[in-house]
A tleap script that builds the chain and sets N, CA, C and O, in Angstrom:
source leaprc.protein.ff14SB
mol = sequence {
  NMET SER ASP ASN ARG LEU SER ASP ILE LEU
  ASP THR GLN ILE VAL ASN GLU GLY GLY VAL
  GLU ASP ALA GLU VAL VAL ALA ARG LEU ALA
  LYS ALA CYS LEU SER LEU LYS GLY GLU GLU
  ARG PRO THR MET ARG GLN VAL GLU THR ILE
  LEU GLU GLY VAL HIE SER SER ARG PHE ASP
  HIE ASN SER GLN THR ILE ARG VAL GLY GLN
  SER ALA LEU LYS ASP HIE PRO TRP LYS GLY
  ASN ASN GLY GLY GLU GLY THR ARG LEU TYR
  SER LEU GLU LYS GLU PHE ILE GLU SER SER
  GLU ILE PRO CARG
}
set mol.1.N position { 94.048 102.276 114.517 }
set mol.1.CA position { 95.099 102.270 113.518 }
set mol.1.C position { 95.182 103.608 112.793 }
set mol.1.O position { 96.263 104.020 112.370 }
set mol.2.N position { 94.059 104.283 112.649 }
set mol.2.CA position { 94.099 105.542 111.924 }
set mol.2.C position { 94.862 106.619 112.684 }
set mol.2.O position { 95.340 107.580 112.081 }
set mol.3.N position { 94.981 106.471 113.998 }
set mol.3.CA position { 95.717 107.442 114.801 }
set mol.3.C position { 97.127 106.971 115.116 }
set mol.3.O position { 97.807 107.567 115.951 }
set mol.4.N position { 97.574 105.910 114.459 }
set mol.4.CA position { 98.905 105.339 114.693 }
set mol.4.C position { 99.124 104.985 116.155 }
set mol.4.O position { 100.195 105.230 116.709 }
set mol.5.N position { 98.108 104.411 116.769 }
set mol.5.CA position { 98.199 104.045 118.180 }
set mol.5.C position { 98.366 102.543 118.364 }
set mol.5.O position { 98.235 102.040 119.480 }
set mol.6.N position { 98.648 101.837 117.306 }
set mol.6.CA position { 98.816 100.391 117.388 }
set mol.6.C position { 99.920 100.026 118.370 }
set mol.6.O position { 99.786 99.067 119.130 }
set mol.7.N position { 100.998 100.779 118.359 }
set mol.7.CA position { 102.112 100.473 119.263 }
set mol.7.C position { 101.721 100.622 120.728 }
set mol.7.O position { 102.363 100.040 121.602 }
set mol.8.N position { 100.669 101.400 121.005 }
set mol.8.CA position { 100.204 101.561 122.386 }
set mol.8.C position { 99.570 100.291 122.932 }
set mol.8.O position { 99.599 100.055 124.140 }
set mol.9.N position { 98.998 99.469 122.057 }
set mol.9.CA position { 98.295 98.277 122.530 }
set mol.9.C position { 99.054 96.980 122.278 }
set mol.9.O position { 98.635 95.918 122.737 }
set mol.10.N position { 100.163 97.058 121.554 }
set mol.10.CA position { 100.933 95.848 121.266 }
set mol.10.C position { 101.659 95.350 122.506 }
set mol.10.O position { 102.233 96.131 123.264 }
set mol.11.N position { 101.625 94.061 122.695 }
set mol.11.CA position { 102.385 93.429 123.765 }
set mol.11.C position { 103.871 93.544 123.441 }
set mol.11.O position { 104.266 93.410 122.283 }
set mol.12.N position { 104.684 93.788 124.444 }
set mol.12.CA position { 106.123 93.956 124.209 }
set mol.12.C position { 106.764 92.703 123.636 }
set mol.12.O position { 107.735 92.796 122.885 }
set mol.13.N position { 106.241 91.540 123.975 }
set mol.13.CA position { 106.791 90.294 123.434 }
set mol.13.C position { 106.583 90.227 121.921 }
set mol.13.O position { 107.463 89.768 121.193 }
set mol.14.N position { 105.437 90.677 121.454 }
set mol.14.CA position { 105.160 90.687 120.014 }
set mol.14.C position { 106.120 91.639 119.310 }
set mol.14.O position { 106.669 91.307 118.259 }
set mol.15.N position { 106.319 92.797 119.877 }
set mol.15.CA position { 107.234 93.772 119.284 }
set mol.15.C position { 108.656 93.224 119.259 }
set mol.15.O position { 109.365 93.384 118.266 }
set mol.16.N position { 109.075 92.580 120.345 }
set mol.16.CA position { 110.433 92.035 120.415 }
set mol.16.C position { 110.646 90.888 119.438 }
set mol.16.O position { 111.722 90.766 118.853 }
set mol.17.N position { 109.642 90.054 119.256 }
set mol.17.CA position { 109.785 88.887 118.381 }
set mol.17.C position { 109.600 89.225 116.912 }
set mol.17.O position { 110.354 88.748 116.065 }
set mol.18.N position { 108.606 90.042 116.603 }
set mol.18.CA position { 108.292 90.275 115.201 }
set mol.18.C position { 108.547 91.676 114.713 }
set mol.18.O position { 108.703 91.896 113.512 }
set mol.19.N position { 108.591 92.614 115.606 }
set mol.19.CA position { 108.811 93.996 115.218 }
set mol.19.C position { 107.512 94.731 114.963 }
set mol.19.O position { 106.484 94.123 114.666 }
set mol.20.N position { 107.569 96.026 115.081 }
set mol.20.CA position { 106.395 96.874 114.910 }
set mol.20.C position { 105.909 96.835 113.469 }
set mol.20.O position { 104.704 96.820 113.221 }
set mol.21.N position { 106.835 96.819 112.519 }
set mol.21.CA position { 106.445 96.838 111.103 }
set mol.21.C position { 105.619 95.604 110.737 }
set mol.21.O position { 104.594 95.725 110.065 }
set mol.22.N position { 106.053 94.426 111.168 }
set mol.22.CA position { 105.290 93.206 110.896 }
set mol.22.C position { 103.927 93.261 111.571 }
set mol.22.O position { 102.927 92.846 110.985 }
set mol.23.N position { 103.880 93.761 112.781 }
set mol.23.CA position { 102.609 93.868 113.498 }
set mol.23.C position { 101.659 94.817 112.779 }
set mol.23.O position { 100.455 94.566 112.729 }
set mol.24.N position { 102.185 95.901 112.224 }
set mol.24.CA position { 101.350 96.842 111.484 }
set mol.24.C position { 100.790 96.209 110.218 }
set mol.24.O position { 99.629 96.431 109.874 }
set mol.25.N position { 101.601 95.427 109.527 }
set mol.25.CA position { 101.130 94.741 108.316 }
set mol.25.C position { 99.995 93.785 108.670 }
set mol.25.O position { 98.965 93.762 107.996 }
set mol.26.N position { 100.182 93.004 109.717 }
set mol.26.CA position { 99.158 92.039 110.131 }
set mol.26.C position { 97.908 92.768 110.616 }
set mol.26.O position { 96.795 92.318 110.345 }
set mol.27.N position { 98.066 93.877 111.321 }
set mol.27.CA position { 96.914 94.644 111.800 }
set mol.27.C position { 96.120 95.232 110.636 }
set mol.27.O position { 94.889 95.200 110.646 }
set mol.28.N position { 96.823 95.774 109.625 }
set mol.28.CA position { 96.117 96.298 108.444 }
set mol.28.C position { 95.384 95.185 107.707 }
set mol.28.O position { 94.272 95.377 107.215 }
set mol.29.N position { 96.019 94.023 107.638 }
set mol.29.CA position { 95.391 92.878 106.986 }
set mol.29.C position { 94.133 92.459 107.744 }
set mol.29.O position { 93.095 92.204 107.134 }
set mol.30.N position { 94.224 92.389 109.063 }
set mol.30.CA position { 93.060 92.028 109.880 }
set mol.30.C position { 91.939 93.041 109.700 }
set mol.30.O position { 90.771 92.665 109.594 }
set mol.31.N position { 92.284 94.308 109.663 }
set mol.31.CA position { 91.284 95.356 109.458 }
set mol.31.C position { 90.594 95.185 108.104 }
set mol.31.O position { 89.376 95.328 107.998 }
set mol.32.N position { 91.375 94.878 107.079 }
set mol.32.CA position { 90.805 94.673 105.747 }
set mol.32.C position { 89.885 93.457 105.728 }
set mol.32.O position { 88.847 93.472 105.066 }
set mol.33.N position { 90.261 92.409 106.448 }
set mol.33.CA position { 89.446 91.190 106.493 }
set mol.33.C position { 88.113 91.421 107.190 }
set mol.33.O position { 87.158 90.682 106.946 }
set mol.34.N position { 88.027 92.419 108.041 }
set mol.34.CA position { 86.804 92.704 108.790 }
set mol.34.C position { 85.856 93.646 108.060 }
set mol.34.O position { 84.797 93.988 108.587 }
set mol.35.N position { 86.218 94.064 106.870 }
set mol.35.CA position { 85.370 94.972 106.103 }
set mol.35.C position { 84.017 94.327 105.819 }
set mol.35.O position { 83.936 93.136 105.516 }
set mol.36.N position { 82.964 95.121 105.920 }
set mol.36.CA position { 81.621 94.607 105.673 }
set mol.36.C position { 81.372 94.323 104.195 }
set mol.36.O position { 80.572 93.450 103.862 }
set mol.37.N position { 82.036 95.039 103.321 }
set mol.37.CA position { 81.855 94.854 101.884 }
set mol.37.C position { 82.835 93.807 101.382 }
set mol.37.O position { 84.044 93.940 101.566 }
set mol.38.N position { 82.316 92.776 100.752 }
set mol.38.CA position { 83.142 91.681 100.266 }
set mol.38.C position { 84.216 92.103 99.291 }
set mol.38.O position { 85.320 91.559 99.310 }
set mol.39.N position { 83.907 93.069 98.433 }
set mol.39.CA position { 84.892 93.504 97.441 }
set mol.39.C position { 86.050 94.274 98.070 }
set mol.39.O position { 87.083 94.465 97.428 }
set mol.40.N position { 85.892 94.712 99.300 }
set mol.40.CA position { 86.968 95.415 99.999 }
set mol.40.C position { 87.839 94.464 100.817 }
set mol.40.O position { 88.888 94.859 101.325 }
set mol.41.N position { 87.404 93.215 100.944 }
set mol.41.CA position { 88.183 92.232 101.703 }
set mol.41.C position { 89.166 91.519 100.780 }
set mol.41.O position { 88.864 91.297 99.607 }
set mol.42.N position { 90.333 91.162 101.296 }
set mol.42.CA position { 91.289 90.408 100.480 }
set mol.42.C position { 90.820 88.968 100.298 }
set mol.42.O position { 90.071 88.439 101.120 }
set mol.43.N position { 91.263 88.348 99.227 }
set mol.43.CA position { 90.967 86.931 99.028 }
set mol.43.C position { 91.838 86.121 99.980 }
set mol.43.O position { 92.803 86.640 100.542 }
set mol.44.N position { 91.501 84.867 100.157 }
set mol.44.CA position { 92.316 84.009 101.017 }
set mol.44.C position { 93.729 83.883 100.456 }
set mol.44.O position { 94.695 83.794 101.214 }
set mol.45.N position { 93.850 83.876 99.147 }
set mol.45.CA position { 95.174 83.793 98.523 }
set mol.45.C position { 95.999 85.039 98.853 }
set mol.45.O position { 97.193 84.938 99.135 }
set mol.46.N position { 95.364 86.209 98.818 }
set mol.46.CA position { 96.064 87.437 99.172 }
set mol.46.C position { 96.496 87.410 100.639 }
set mol.46.O position { 97.608 87.819 100.973 }
set mol.47.N position { 95.615 86.930 101.503 }
set mol.47.CA position { 95.947 86.813 102.927 }
set mol.47.C position { 97.145 85.885 103.097 }
set mol.47.O position { 98.089 86.197 103.823 }
set mol.48.N position { 97.093 84.748 102.423 }
set mol.48.CA position { 98.189 83.786 102.509 }
set mol.48.C position { 99.505 84.403 102.034 }
set mol.48.O position { 100.542 84.241 102.676 }
set mol.49.N position { 99.452 85.103 100.918 }
set mol.49.CA position { 100.652 85.706 100.352 }
set mol.49.C position { 101.250 86.748 101.297 }
set mol.49.O position { 102.464 86.789 101.493 }
set mol.50.N position { 100.410 87.573 101.871 }
set mol.50.CA position { 100.895 88.599 102.796 }
set mol.50.C position { 101.510 87.965 104.035 }
set mol.50.O position { 102.586 88.371 104.473 }
set mol.51.N position { 100.834 86.974 104.598 }
set mol.51.CA position { 101.364 86.320 105.797 }
set mol.51.C position { 102.653 85.564 105.500 }
set mol.51.O position { 103.562 85.541 106.331 }
set mol.52.N position { 102.742 84.946 104.324 }
set mol.52.CA position { 103.997 84.293 103.934 }
set mol.52.C position { 105.111 85.324 103.792 }
set mol.52.O position { 106.258 85.064 104.157 }
set mol.53.N position { 104.768 86.490 103.262 }
set mol.53.CA position { 105.759 87.554 103.123 }
set mol.53.C position { 106.267 88.033 104.469 }
set mol.53.O position { 107.463 88.273 104.638 }
set mol.54.N position { 105.366 88.172 105.423 }
set mol.54.CA position { 105.769 88.571 106.776 }
set mol.54.C position { 106.668 87.503 107.380 }
set mol.54.O position { 107.703 87.810 107.970 }
set mol.55.N position { 106.268 86.260 107.228 }
set mol.55.CA position { 107.043 85.154 107.796 }
set mol.55.C position { 108.418 85.044 107.142 }
set mol.55.O position { 109.429 84.934 107.834 }
set mol.56.N position { 108.454 85.073 105.821 }
set mol.56.CA position { 109.729 84.884 105.126 }
set mol.56.C position { 110.658 86.076 105.292 }
set mol.56.O position { 111.877 85.913 105.240 }
set mol.57.N position { 110.113 87.259 105.487 }
set mol.57.CA position { 110.976 88.433 105.648 }
set mol.57.C position { 111.779 88.365 106.936 }
set mol.57.O position { 112.831 88.995 107.043 }
set mol.58.N position { 111.305 87.622 107.897 }
set mol.58.CA position { 112.028 87.474 109.161 }
set mol.58.C position { 113.209 86.527 109.018 }
set mol.58.O position { 114.172 86.627 109.779 }
set mol.59.N position { 113.154 85.605 108.054 }
set mol.59.CA position { 114.165 84.558 107.963 }
set mol.59.C position { 115.022 84.617 106.709 }
set mol.59.O position { 116.113 84.047 106.692 }
set mol.60.N position { 114.567 85.284 105.667 }
set mol.60.CA position { 115.248 85.178 104.380 }
set mol.60.C position { 115.351 86.533 103.694 }
set mol.60.O position { 114.634 86.792 102.728 }
set mol.61.N position { 116.227 87.391 104.178 }
set mol.61.CA position { 116.392 88.709 103.576 }
set mol.61.C position { 117.269 88.672 102.338 }
set mol.61.O position { 117.306 89.649 101.590 }
set mol.62.N position { 117.978 87.576 102.097 }
set mol.62.CA position { 118.918 87.518 100.981 }
set mol.62.C position { 118.379 86.781 99.765 }
set mol.62.O position { 119.100 86.633 98.778 }
set mol.63.N position { 117.138 86.315 99.803 }
set mol.63.CA position { 116.579 85.587 98.659 }
set mol.63.C position { 116.078 86.565 97.608 }
set mol.63.O position { 116.409 87.750 97.645 }
set mol.64.N position { 115.295 86.077 96.691 }
set mol.64.CA position { 114.788 86.907 95.608 }
set mol.64.C position { 113.553 87.663 96.068 }
set mol.64.O position { 112.466 87.476 95.520 }
set mol.65.N position { 113.712 88.502 97.056 }
set mol.65.CA position { 112.586 89.283 97.557 }
set mol.65.C position { 112.536 90.615 96.849 }
set mol.65.O position { 113.550 91.123 96.369 }
set mol.66.N position { 111.351 91.168 96.792 }
set mol.66.CA position { 111.121 92.436 96.116 }
set mol.66.C position { 110.495 93.390 97.122 }
set mol.66.O position { 109.509 93.044 97.773 }
set mol.67.N position { 111.056 94.583 97.255 }
set mol.67.CA position { 110.484 95.551 98.177 }
set mol.67.C position { 109.222 96.127 97.548 }
set mol.67.O position { 109.239 96.646 96.432 }
set mol.68.N position { 108.143 96.023 98.288 }
set mol.68.CA position { 106.870 96.561 97.850 }
set mol.68.C position { 106.555 97.724 98.770 }
set mol.68.O position { 106.375 97.537 99.973 }
set mol.69.N position { 106.487 98.906 98.220 }
set mol.69.CA position { 106.243 100.084 99.034 }
set mol.69.C position { 104.781 100.451 99.097 }
set mol.69.O position { 103.903 99.625 98.846 }
set mol.70.N position { 104.535 101.683 99.430 }
set mol.70.CA position { 103.182 102.164 99.643 }
set mol.70.C position { 102.312 102.027 98.409 }
set mol.70.O position { 101.137 101.681 98.529 }
set mol.71.N position { 102.845 102.285 97.237 }
set mol.71.CA position { 102.020 102.282 96.032 }
set mol.71.C position { 101.427 100.916 95.746 }
set mol.71.O position { 100.282 100.841 95.302 }
set mol.72.N position { 102.143 99.848 95.977 }
set mol.72.CA position { 101.622 98.514 95.695 }
set mol.72.C position { 100.493 98.153 96.643 }
set mol.72.O position { 99.539 97.490 96.235 }
set mol.73.N position { 100.577 98.572 97.891 }
set mol.73.CA position { 99.532 98.242 98.850 }
set mol.73.C position { 98.302 99.111 98.668 }
set mol.73.O position { 97.182 98.623 98.820 }
set mol.74.N position { 98.478 100.383 98.349 }
set mol.74.CA position { 97.326 101.274 98.300 }
set mol.74.C position { 96.491 101.105 97.040 }
set mol.74.O position { 95.376 101.624 96.983 }
set mol.75.N position { 96.982 100.404 96.034 }
set mol.75.CA position { 96.244 100.230 94.794 }
set mol.75.C position { 95.228 99.104 94.847 }
set mol.75.O position { 94.450 98.937 93.907 }
set mol.76.N position { 95.214 98.341 95.902 }
set mol.76.CA position { 94.296 97.221 95.984 }
set mol.76.C position { 92.989 97.645 96.637 }
set mol.76.O position { 92.998 98.498 97.524 }
set mol.77.N position { 91.845 97.057 96.210 }
set mol.77.CA position { 90.546 97.480 96.710 }
set mol.77.C position { 90.365 97.250 98.201 }
set mol.77.O position { 89.501 97.885 98.804 }
set mol.78.N position { 91.129 96.383 98.813 }
set mol.78.CA position { 90.964 96.082 100.230 }
set mol.78.C position { 91.884 96.891 101.111 }
set mol.78.O position { 92.087 96.540 102.274 }
set mol.79.N position { 92.442 97.955 100.593 }
set mol.79.CA position { 93.497 98.702 101.267 }
set mol.79.C position { 93.109 99.273 102.617 }
set mol.79.O position { 93.975 99.401 103.482 }
set mol.80.N position { 91.860 99.619 102.839 }
set mol.80.CA position { 91.506 100.290 104.084 }
set mol.80.C position { 91.976 101.731 104.029 }
set mol.80.O position { 92.510 102.179 103.014 }
set mol.81.N position { 91.780 102.453 105.116 }
set mol.81.CA position { 92.136 103.867 105.139 }
set mol.81.C position { 93.631 104.108 105.133 }
set mol.81.O position { 94.092 105.103 104.574 }
set mol.82.N position { 94.392 103.224 105.740 }
set mol.82.CA position { 95.830 103.440 105.852 }
set mol.82.C position { 96.609 102.297 105.244 }
set mol.82.O position { 97.674 101.938 105.746 }
set mol.83.N position { 96.101 101.723 104.181 }
set mol.83.CA position { 96.729 100.554 103.593 }
set mol.83.C position { 98.106 100.793 103.027 }
set mol.83.O position { 98.839 99.833 102.788 }
set mol.84.N position { 98.486 102.030 102.804 }
set mol.84.CA position { 99.773 102.297 102.203 }
set mol.84.C position { 100.874 102.599 103.193 }
set mol.84.O position { 101.971 102.971 102.776 }
set mol.85.N position { 100.637 102.458 104.465 }
set mol.85.CA position { 101.658 102.785 105.463 }
set mol.85.C position { 102.806 101.794 105.402 }
set mol.85.O position { 102.592 100.592 105.252 }
set mol.86.N position { 104.002 102.293 105.518 }
set mol.86.CA position { 105.163 101.429 105.650 }
set mol.86.C position { 105.525 100.699 104.374 }
set mol.86.O position { 104.952 100.927 103.309 }
set mol.87.N position { 106.485 99.825 104.519 }
set mol.87.CA position { 106.903 98.989 103.404 }
set mol.87.C position { 106.978 97.552 103.870 }
set mol.87.O position { 106.964 97.279 105.070 }
set mol.88.N position { 107.056 96.650 102.940 }
set mol.88.CA position { 107.033 95.228 103.279 }
set mol.88.C position { 107.788 94.465 102.207 }
set mol.88.O position { 107.754 94.855 101.040 }
set mol.89.N position { 108.451 93.413 102.565 }
set mol.89.CA position { 109.134 92.567 101.594 }
set mol.89.C position { 108.213 91.428 101.183 }
set mol.89.O position { 107.653 90.735 102.032 }
set mol.90.N position { 108.063 91.243 99.890 }
set mol.90.CA position { 107.257 90.130 99.390 }
set mol.90.C position { 108.005 89.442 98.256 }
set mol.90.O position { 108.438 90.090 97.303 }
set mol.91.N position { 108.150 88.153 98.366 }
set mol.91.CA position { 108.803 87.418 97.296 }
set mol.91.C position { 107.800 86.965 96.245 }
set mol.91.O position { 108.192 86.510 95.170 }
set mol.92.N position { 106.521 87.086 96.541 }
set mol.92.CA position { 105.485 86.618 95.626 }
set mol.92.C position { 104.657 87.773 95.087 }
set mol.92.O position { 103.451 87.629 94.889 }
set mol.93.N position { 105.289 88.920 94.845 }
set mol.93.CA position { 104.550 90.093 94.408 }
set mol.93.C position { 103.731 89.837 93.145 }
set mol.93.O position { 102.557 90.204 93.085 }
set mol.94.N position { 104.326 89.222 92.157 }
set mol.94.CA position { 103.622 88.990 90.899 }
set mol.94.C position { 102.391 88.119 91.111 }
set mol.94.O position { 101.313 88.435 90.607 }
set mol.95.N position { 102.541 87.037 91.845 }
set mol.95.CA position { 101.414 86.151 92.111 }
set mol.95.C position { 100.331 86.869 92.906 }
set mol.95.O position { 99.142 86.654 92.667 }
set mol.96.N position { 100.721 87.699 93.825 }
set mol.96.CA position { 99.778 88.466 94.632 }
set mol.96.C position { 98.945 89.394 93.754 }
set mol.96.O position { 97.722 89.444 93.881 }
set mol.97.N position { 99.602 90.119 92.876 }
set mol.97.CA position { 98.899 91.059 92.008 }
set mol.97.C position { 97.971 90.316 91.057 }
set mol.97.O position { 96.843 90.750 90.824 }
set mol.98.N position { 98.439 89.197 90.506 }
set mol.98.CA position { 97.596 88.421 89.602 }
set mol.98.C position { 96.369 87.873 90.323 }
set mol.98.O position { 95.272 87.885 89.764 }
set mol.99.N position { 96.536 87.398 91.543 }
set mol.99.CA position { 95.397 86.829 92.264 }
set mol.99.C position { 94.394 87.903 92.662 }
set mol.99.O position { 93.214 87.606 92.849 }
set mol.100.N position { 94.847 89.147 92.795 }
set mol.100.CA position { 93.914 90.210 93.163 }
set mol.100.C position { 93.000 90.581 92.004 }
set mol.100.O position { 91.962 91.210 92.206 }
set mol.101.N position { 93.383 90.195 90.797 }
set mol.101.CA position { 92.582 90.520 89.624 }
set mol.101.C position { 91.586 89.428 89.261 }
set mol.101.O position { 90.784 89.605 88.345 }
set mol.102.N position { 91.625 88.312 89.961 }
set mol.102.CA position { 90.706 87.213 89.692 }
set mol.102.C position { 89.362 87.534 90.332 }
set mol.102.O position { 89.301 87.789 91.534 }
set mol.103.N position { 88.276 87.527 89.546 }
set mol.103.CA position { 86.962 87.823 90.132 }
set mol.103.C position { 86.529 86.722 91.085 }
set mol.103.O position { 86.868 85.552 90.911 }
set mol.104.N position { 85.783 87.121 92.078 }
set mol.104.CA position { 85.286 86.144 93.054 }
set mol.104.C position { 83.919 85.670 92.676 }
set mol.104.O position { 83.335 84.844 93.377 }
savepdb mol mol.pdb
quit
């Protein structure tokens, strides 16, 4: 992922169905979940929120969604090396940010 080679290994069916941007979001999330340090991993609520955002962005572009750019992703402790790449639509931005501040 650090060399932007994700598209080299993605199956064409995944790209056609979900798009490269969604695949990159899920790949960054998976990378964050594999971190050895617990404080660098997202909570289950954060994982749920991100996956719901990916899912809903495919079906509901006209709802009350909020564009979350690089700054919102890179400020979280689980960001990984390239956590700020790209942009993503999230309708639950406020809930996501609040849940990231809850101690584990």
